[in-house]
C-alpha positions in Angstrom: 163.9 87.5 108.1 161.0 85.1 108.3 158.9 87.5 106.3 161.5 87.8 103.6 161.8 84.0 103.4 158.0 83.7 103.1 157.9 86.2 100.2 160.7 84.5 98.4 159.2 81.1 98.9 155.7 82.2 98.0 156.7 83.9 94.8 154.8 86.2 92.5 151.5 84.2 92.8 151.1 84.7 96.5 152.1 88.3 96.2 149.5 88.9 93.6 146.9 87.4 96.0 148.0 89.7 98.7 147.6 92.7 96.4 144.1 91.6 95.4 143.0 91.1 99.0 144.4 94.5 100.0 142.8 96.4 97.2 139.5 94.5 97.4 139.5 95.0 101.1 139.8 98.8 100.6 136.9 98.6 98.2 134.8 96.7 100.7 135.6 99.2 103.6 134.5 102.0 101.4 131.3 100.2 100.4 130.6 99.3 104.1 130.9 102.9 105.1 128.4 103.9 102.4 126.0 101.1 103.5 126.2 102.1 107.1 125.4 105.7 106.3 122.3 104.5 104.3 121.1 102.5 107.3 121.6 105.3 109.9 117.9 106.3 110.1 116.4 102.9 109.4 116.3 101.7 113.0 114.7 104.9 114.1 112.0 104.9 111.5 111.4 101.2 112.1 110.8 102.0 115.8 108.4 104.7 114.8 106.4 102.3 112.6 106.3 99.7 115.3 105.1 102.3 117.9 102.4 103.7 115.7 101.1 100.5 114.0 102.6 97.5 115.7 104.4 94.6 114.0 103.2 92.2 111.4 101.7 89.9 113.9 99.5 92.7 115.2 97.9 93.3 111.8 94.6 91.7 110.9 93.7 91.5 107.2 90.2 92.6 106.1 87.5 90.2 107.5 85.5 90.5 104.3 88.5 89.9 102.1 88.0 92.7 99.7 90.6 95.5 99.8 89.2 98.9 100.4 89.8 101.4 97.5 91.3 104.0 99.8 93.8 101.5 101.2 94.8 100.5 97.7 95.4 104.1 96.8 97.6 104.5 99.8 99.5 101.3 99.0 100.0 102.6 95.4 101.3 105.9 96.8 103.9 104.0 98.9 104.9 101.9 95.9 105.4 104.9 93.8 107.6 106.6 96.4 109.8 103.5 96.8 109.9 102.4 93.2 113.2 103.9 92.3 115.2 102.5 95.3 113.3 99.2 94.8 114.5 99.0 91.2 118.0 99.8 92.3 117.8 97.0 94.9 116.4 94.5 92.4 119.3 95.3 90.0 121.8 94.8 92.9 120.3 91.5 93.8 120.4 90.3 90.2 124.0 91.4 89.9 125.1 89.4 92.9 123.2 86.4 91.7 124.8 86.7 88.3 128.3 86.6 89.9 127.6 83.1 91.2 127.2 81.9 87.6 130.7 83.1 86.8 133.5 80.7 87.7 137.2 81.2 87.7 139.7 83.5 89.5 140.9 86.9 88.4 141.5 90.4 89.9 138.5 91.8 88.0 136.2 89.1 89.3 137.3 89.6 92.9 137.0 93.3 92.6 133.6 93.0 91.0 132.4 90.6 93.7 133.3 93.1 96.5 131.7 96.0 94.6 128.6 93.9 93.9 128.2 93.0 97.6 128.9 96.6 98.6 126.3 97.9 96.2 123.8 95.4 97.6 124.3 96.8 101.1 124.0 100.4 99.9 120.9 99.8 97.8 119.2 97.7 100.6 119.8 100.6 103.0 118.3 103.1 100.6 115.3 100.8 100.0 114.6 100.2 103.7 114.9 103.9 104.4 112.6 104.9 101.6 110.1 102.2 102.5 109.9 103.2 106.2 109.6 106.9 105.4 106.9 106.3 102.8 104.9 104.2 105.2 105.1 106.8 107.9 104.1 109.6 105.5 101.2 107.6 104.1 100.2 106.2 107.5 100.3 102.6 106.6 101.7 100.0 109.0 104.3 97.4 108.1 101.9 94.6 108.6 99.4 96.0 106.1 102.1 96.8 103.6 103.6 93.3 103.9 100.1 91.7 103.6 99.2 93.7 100.5 102.6 93.1 98.9 102.4 89.3 99.3 98.7 89.2 98.4 98.9 91.4 95.3 102.4 90.8 93.8 103.2 87.2 94.8 99.7 85.8 95.1 97.1 87.5 92.8 99.6 88.6 90.1 101.8 85.5 90.5 105.2 87.0 90.4 107.8 84.5 91.5 108.9 84.9 95.2 112.7 84.4 94.8 114.4 83.5 98.1 118.0 83.3 97.0 120.8 85.8 97.2 124.5 84.8 96.4 126.1 81.6 97.3 123.2 80.4 99.4 123.1 76.9 100.6 119.9 74.9 101.0 119.8 75.9 104.7 119.7 79.6 103.9 116.8 79.2 101.5 114.9 76.8 103.8 115.3 79.3 106.7 113.8 82.1 104.6 111.0 79.8 103.5 110.2 78.9 107.1 110.2 82.6 108.1 107.8 83.5 105.2 105.6 80.5 105.9 105.2 81.5 109.6 104.4 85.0 108.5 101.8 83.9 105.9 100.2 81.5 108.4 99.8 84.2 111.0 98.2 86.6 108.5 95.8 83.9 107.2 94.8 82.7 110.6 94.0 86.2 111.9 92.0 86.9 108.7 90.1 83.6 109.0 89.3 84.3 112.7 88.1 87.8 111.9 86.0 86.5 109.0 84.3 84.0 111.3 83.6 86.6 113.9 82.1 88.8 111.2 79.8 86.0 110.1 81.5 85.1 106.9 79.2 82.9 104.8 82.0 80.5 104.2 83.7 81.4 100.9 86.6 83.3 102.4 87.1 81.0 105.4 87.1 77.9 103.2 89.6 79.5 100.8 91.9 80.4 103.6 91.7 76.9 105.1 92.9 75.5 101.7 95.9 77.9 101.7 96.8 76.9 105.3 96.6 73.3 104.4 99.1 73.8 101.6 101.4 75.8 103.9 101.3 73.0 106.4 102.8 70.7 103.7 105.2 73.1 102.0 107.1 76.1 103.5 107.7 77.5 100.1 104.0 77.7 99.3 102.9 81.3 98.4 99.2 81.9 99.3 97.0 82.5 96.3 99.8 82.1 93.8 98.3 78.9 92.4 94.8 80.4 92.3 91.9 80.0 94.8 91.6 83.7 95.6 87.8 84.4 96.1 86.3 86.4 93.2 85.1 89.1 95.6 88.7 89.8 96.6 90.1 89.6 93.0 87.4 91.9 91.8 88.4 94.6 94.4 92.0 94.5 92.9 91.2 94.2 89.2 90.6 98.0 88.5 94.1 98.7 89.8 96.0 96.0 88.0 97.8 98.2 85.5 98.9 100.7 88.1 100.1 98.0 90.5 102.1 96.3 87.8 103.7 99.6 86.8 105.4 100.0 90.2 106.5 96.4 90.8 110.1 95.5 91.5 111.5 92.1 92.4 112.5 92.6 96.0 110.8 89.5 97.3 113.8 88.2 99.3 113.4 91.3 101.5 109.7 90.6 102.2 109.0 91.2 105.9 112.6 92.1 106.7 113.1 94.4 109.7 109.6 94.1 111.1 110.1 92.7 114.6 113.3 94.1 115.9 112.3 95.1 119.4 115.5 96.7 120.6 115.0 99.9 118.6 117.6 99.0 116.1 117.5 97.4 112.7 118.7 93.9 112.1 119.4 93.3 108.4 119.1 89.6 108.1 117.7 87.6 105.2 117.8 84.1 106.5 
Protein backbone atom coordinates (compact mmCIF):
# COMPACT_ATOMS: atom_id res chain seq x y z
CA UNK A 1 0.00 0.00 0.00
CA UNK A 2 2.79 2.39 0.89
CA UNK A 3 4.47 1.71 -2.45
CA UNK A 4 1.24 2.37 -4.32
CA UNK A 5 0.72 5.65 -2.46
CA UNK A 6 4.32 6.71 -3.23
CA UNK A 7 3.84 6.07 -6.95
CA UNK A 8 0.53 7.93 -6.99
CA UNK A 9 1.98 10.83 -5.05
CA UNK A 10 5.19 10.98 -7.03
CA UNK A 11 3.49 11.04 -10.38
CA UNK A 12 4.84 10.56 -13.85
CA UNK A 13 7.95 12.67 -13.24
CA UNK A 14 9.36 10.43 -10.53
CA UNK A 15 8.41 7.32 -12.47
CA UNK A 16 10.38 8.63 -15.44
CA UNK A 17 13.42 9.16 -13.19
CA UNK A 18 13.13 5.57 -11.94
CA UNK A 19 13.03 4.28 -15.51
CA UNK A 20 16.09 6.38 -16.44
CA UNK A 21 18.04 5.12 -13.43
CA UNK A 22 17.15 1.47 -14.13
CA UNK A 23 18.07 1.66 -17.81
CA UNK A 24 21.20 3.72 -17.19
CA UNK A 25 22.18 1.33 -14.42
CA UNK A 26 21.88 -1.57 -16.84
CA UNK A 27 24.13 0.24 -19.30
CA UNK A 28 26.67 0.91 -16.56
CA UNK A 29 26.70 -2.70 -15.38
CA UNK A 30 27.38 -3.84 -18.94
CA UNK A 31 30.17 -1.29 -19.36
CA UNK A 32 31.71 -2.18 -16.00
CA UNK A 33 31.84 -5.83 -17.03
CA UNK A 34 33.58 -4.83 -20.26
CA UNK A 35 36.06 -2.66 -18.35
CA UNK A 36 36.85 -5.40 -15.83
CA UNK A 37 37.59 -7.85 -18.62
CA UNK A 38 40.01 -5.36 -20.17
CA UNK A 39 41.83 -4.96 -16.85
CA UNK A 40 42.18 -8.69 -16.17
CA UNK A 41 45.81 -9.03 -17.24
CA UNK A 42 46.97 -5.52 -16.31
CA UNK A 43 47.87 -6.33 -12.70
CA UNK A 44 49.88 -9.34 -13.82
CA UNK A 45 51.84 -7.50 -16.49
CA UNK A 46 52.39 -4.59 -14.10
CA UNK A 47 53.93 -7.00 -11.59
CA UNK A 48 56.16 -8.43 -14.33
CA UNK A 49 57.37 -4.96 -15.27
CA UNK A 50 58.08 -4.13 -11.64
CA UNK A 51 59.98 -7.37 -11.10
CA UNK A 52 62.13 -6.95 -14.21
CA UNK A 53 62.76 -3.20 -14.19
CA UNK A 54 61.65 -1.78 -10.84
CA UNK A 55 59.36 1.21 -10.33
CA UNK A 56 59.68 4.79 -11.48
CA UNK A 57 61.72 5.69 -8.41
CA UNK A 58 64.28 3.04 -9.36
CA UNK A 59 64.99 4.57 -12.76
CA UNK A 60 67.94 6.94 -13.20
CA UNK A 61 67.82 9.10 -16.37
CA UNK A 62 70.99 9.37 -18.49
CA UNK A 63 73.81 11.12 -16.63
CA UNK A 64 74.97 12.85 -19.80
CA UNK A 65 71.47 13.99 -20.67
CA UNK A 66 71.46 12.87 -24.31
CA UNK A 67 69.08 10.06 -25.19
CA UNK A 68 70.76 7.08 -26.83
CA UNK A 69 69.52 6.40 -30.37
CA UNK A 70 68.81 2.74 -29.59
CA UNK A 71 66.62 3.67 -26.62
CA UNK A 72 64.72 6.17 -28.77
CA UNK A 73 64.08 3.47 -31.37
CA UNK A 74 62.73 1.20 -28.63
CA UNK A 75 60.56 4.01 -27.27
CA UNK A 76 59.20 4.62 -30.77
CA UNK A 77 58.43 0.92 -31.14
CA UNK A 78 56.43 1.03 -27.90
CA UNK A 79 54.60 4.17 -29.01
CA UNK A 80 53.70 2.58 -32.33
CA UNK A 81 52.34 -0.52 -30.60
CA UNK A 82 50.13 1.47 -28.23
CA UNK A 83 49.11 4.24 -30.64
CA UNK A 84 45.69 2.85 -31.55
CA UNK A 85 44.52 2.23 -27.93
CA UNK A 86 46.08 5.57 -26.93
CA UNK A 87 44.01 7.37 -29.56
CA UNK A 88 40.91 5.50 -28.36
CA UNK A 89 41.63 6.56 -24.77
CA UNK A 90 42.26 10.17 -25.79
CA UNK A 91 38.89 10.25 -27.57
CA UNK A 92 37.13 8.75 -24.55
CA UNK A 93 38.70 11.35 -22.26
CA UNK A 94 37.68 14.15 -24.60
CA UNK A 95 34.15 12.78 -24.75
CA UNK A 96 33.80 12.73 -20.98
CA UNK A 97 35.20 16.25 -20.70
CA UNK A 98 32.76 17.45 -23.36
CA UNK A 99 29.81 16.09 -21.36
CA UNK A 100 30.67 18.48 -18.56
CA UNK A 101 30.04 21.40 -20.90
CA UNK A 102 26.49 20.23 -21.57
CA UNK A 103 23.92 21.34 -18.99
CA UNK A 104 20.35 20.19 -18.51
CA UNK A 105 18.57 16.93 -17.81
CA UNK A 106 17.27 14.40 -20.32
CA UNK A 107 17.22 10.65 -20.79
CA UNK A 108 19.64 10.86 -23.72
CA UNK A 109 22.12 12.90 -21.67
CA UNK A 110 21.97 10.49 -18.72
CA UNK A 111 22.36 7.54 -21.06
CA UNK A 112 25.24 9.27 -22.85
CA UNK A 113 26.98 10.03 -19.55
CA UNK A 114 26.89 6.39 -18.45
CA UNK A 115 28.06 5.22 -21.85
CA UNK A 116 30.86 7.79 -21.88
CA UNK A 117 32.16 6.79 -18.46
CA UNK A 118 31.90 3.13 -19.37
CA UNK A 119 33.81 3.73 -22.61
CA UNK A 120 36.51 5.52 -20.61
CA UNK A 121 36.95 2.50 -18.35
CA UNK A 122 37.11 0.08 -21.29
CA UNK A 123 39.56 2.21 -23.27
CA UNK A 124 41.74 2.79 -20.19
CA UNK A 125 41.95 -0.96 -19.65
CA UNK A 126 42.92 -1.55 -23.27
CA UNK A 127 45.53 1.21 -23.12
CA UNK A 128 47.16 -0.04 -19.91
CA UNK A 129 47.19 -3.61 -21.19
CA UNK A 130 48.73 -2.60 -24.52
CA UNK A 131 51.26 -0.35 -22.79
CA UNK A 132 52.43 -2.99 -20.35
CA UNK A 133 52.68 -5.72 -22.97
CA UNK A 134 54.57 -3.42 -25.36
CA UNK A 135 57.04 -2.47 -22.62
CA UNK A 136 57.64 -6.13 -21.75
CA UNK A 137 58.09 -7.04 -25.40
CA UNK A 138 60.49 -4.17 -26.08
CA UNK A 139 62.30 -4.59 -22.73
CA UNK A 140 61.76 -1.06 -21.50
CA UNK A 141 60.94 -0.33 -17.88
CA UNK A 142 58.04 1.81 -16.74
CA UNK A 143 60.41 4.40 -15.26
CA UNK A 144 62.26 4.93 -18.53
CA UNK A 145 58.99 5.03 -20.48
CA UNK A 146 57.50 7.64 -18.14
CA UNK A 147 60.69 9.72 -18.21
CA UNK A 148 60.90 9.74 -22.01
CA UNK A 149 57.17 10.45 -22.36
CA UNK A 150 57.35 13.48 -20.06
CA UNK A 151 60.68 14.72 -21.46
CA UNK A 152 59.72 14.41 -25.12
CA UNK A 153 56.00 15.07 -25.35
CA UNK A 154 55.31 17.45 -22.48
CA UNK A 155 58.74 19.03 -22.15
CA UNK A 156 60.64 19.27 -25.43
CA UNK A 157 57.61 19.25 -27.78
CA UNK A 158 55.51 21.30 -25.37
CA UNK A 159 52.19 19.45 -25.60
CA UNK A 160 49.87 20.57 -22.78
CA UNK A 161 49.76 18.17 -19.82
CA UNK A 162 46.00 18.16 -19.12
CA UNK A 163 45.18 16.91 -15.61
CA UNK A 164 41.38 17.07 -15.65
CA UNK A 165 38.80 14.37 -16.29
CA UNK A 166 35.05 14.91 -15.75
CA UNK A 167 33.52 16.94 -12.97
CA UNK A 168 36.85 17.36 -11.19
CA UNK A 169 37.04 19.78 -8.35
CA UNK A 170 40.19 21.73 -7.54
CA UNK A 171 41.25 19.09 -5.05
CA UNK A 172 41.37 16.35 -7.69
CA UNK A 173 43.52 18.43 -10.02
CA UNK A 174 45.82 19.57 -7.22
CA UNK A 175 46.25 15.95 -6.15
CA UNK A 176 47.33 14.91 -9.63
CA UNK A 177 49.64 17.90 -9.89
CA UNK A 178 51.30 16.99 -6.57
CA UNK A 179 51.74 13.38 -7.71
CA UNK A 180 53.34 14.49 -10.97
CA UNK A 181 55.53 17.04 -9.21
CA UNK A 182 56.83 14.39 -6.83
CA UNK A 183 57.55 12.07 -9.75
CA UNK A 184 59.30 14.80 -11.76
CA UNK A 185 61.40 15.90 -8.78
CA UNK A 186 62.58 12.33 -8.16
CA UNK A 187 63.59 11.82 -11.80
CA UNK A 188 65.41 15.16 -11.95
CA UNK A 189 67.23 14.69 -8.65
CA UNK A 190 68.45 11.21 -9.60
CA UNK A 191 69.66 12.51 -12.96
CA UNK A 192 71.38 15.48 -11.31
CA UNK A 193 73.18 13.23 -8.83
CA UNK A 194 74.23 10.83 -11.59
CA UNK A 195 75.53 13.74 -13.68
CA UNK A 196 77.58 15.01 -10.76
CA UNK A 197 79.08 11.59 -10.16
CA UNK A 198 79.95 11.35 -13.85
CA UNK A 199 81.77 14.68 -13.71
CA UNK A 200 79.22 16.79 -15.56
CA UNK A 201 80.83 20.10 -16.54
CA UNK A 202 77.83 21.97 -15.17
CA UNK A 203 75.44 22.60 -18.07
CA UNK A 204 73.04 19.74 -17.32
CA UNK A 205 73.25 20.06 -13.53
CA UNK A 206 72.58 23.79 -13.68
CA UNK A 207 69.62 23.27 -16.01
CA UNK A 208 68.15 20.60 -13.76
CA UNK A 209 68.52 22.84 -10.71
CA UNK A 210 66.49 25.51 -12.50
CA UNK A 211 63.68 23.03 -13.15
CA UNK A 212 63.73 21.86 -9.55
CA UNK A 213 63.48 25.46 -8.37
CA UNK A 214 60.38 25.96 -10.51
CA UNK A 215 58.81 22.73 -9.23
CA UNK A 216 59.41 23.87 -5.65
CA UNK A 217 57.19 26.88 -6.38
CA UNK A 218 54.58 25.32 -8.64
CA UNK A 219 53.31 21.72 -8.57
CA UNK A 220 51.87 22.16 -12.07
CA UNK A 221 55.26 23.02 -13.56
CA UNK A 222 56.27 20.64 -16.35
CA UNK A 223 60.05 20.26 -16.68
CA UNK A 224 61.47 21.74 -19.90
CA UNK A 225 58.06 22.86 -21.20
CA UNK A 226 59.08 26.51 -20.96
CA UNK A 227 62.53 25.90 -22.46
CA UNK A 228 65.88 25.41 -20.76
CA UNK A 229 66.60 21.94 -22.15
CA UNK A 230 70.35 21.78 -22.86
CA UNK A 231 71.19 21.86 -26.58
CA UNK A 232 73.03 18.55 -26.30
CA UNK A 233 69.83 16.84 -25.13
CA UNK A 234 67.59 18.54 -27.69
CA UNK A 235 70.00 17.66 -30.50
CA UNK A 236 69.80 13.96 -29.59
CA UNK A 237 66.01 14.14 -30.03
CA UNK A 238 65.79 16.39 -33.09
CA UNK A 239 66.36 13.69 -35.79
CA UNK A 240 63.34 11.77 -34.44
CA UNK A 241 60.93 14.67 -34.14
CA UNK A 242 58.64 13.78 -37.03
CA UNK A 243 58.36 10.13 -36.04
CA UNK A 244 57.71 11.02 -32.40
CA UNK A 245 54.98 13.51 -33.30
CA UNK A 246 53.30 10.94 -35.57
CA UNK A 247 52.59 8.57 -32.68
CA UNK A 248 51.51 11.12 -30.06
CA UNK A 249 48.13 10.89 -28.32
CA UNK A 250 46.83 13.07 -25.48
CA UNK A 251 46.83 10.62 -22.57
CA UNK A 252 48.73 12.88 -20.16
CA UNK A 253 46.29 12.45 -17.29
CA UNK A 254 47.38 8.78 -17.17
CA UNK A 255 51.10 9.63 -16.93
CA UNK A 256 52.73 7.40 -14.33
CA UNK A 257 49.47 5.64 -13.41
CA UNK A 258 49.80 2.08 -12.12
CA UNK A 259 53.52 2.17 -11.50
CA UNK A 260 53.87 1.55 -7.79
CA UNK A 261 51.17 -0.91 -6.82
CA UNK A 262 53.10 -3.27 -4.62
CA UNK A 263 50.38 -5.84 -3.94
CA UNK A 264 50.52 -7.46 -7.34
CA UNK A 265 47.27 -5.83 -8.43
CA UNK A 266 46.52 -2.74 -10.41
CA UNK A 267 45.07 0.33 -8.76
CA UNK A 268 43.39 2.52 -11.38
CA UNK A 269 43.43 5.92 -9.72
CA UNK A 270 43.98 9.28 -11.35
CA UNK A 271 43.99 11.62 -8.37
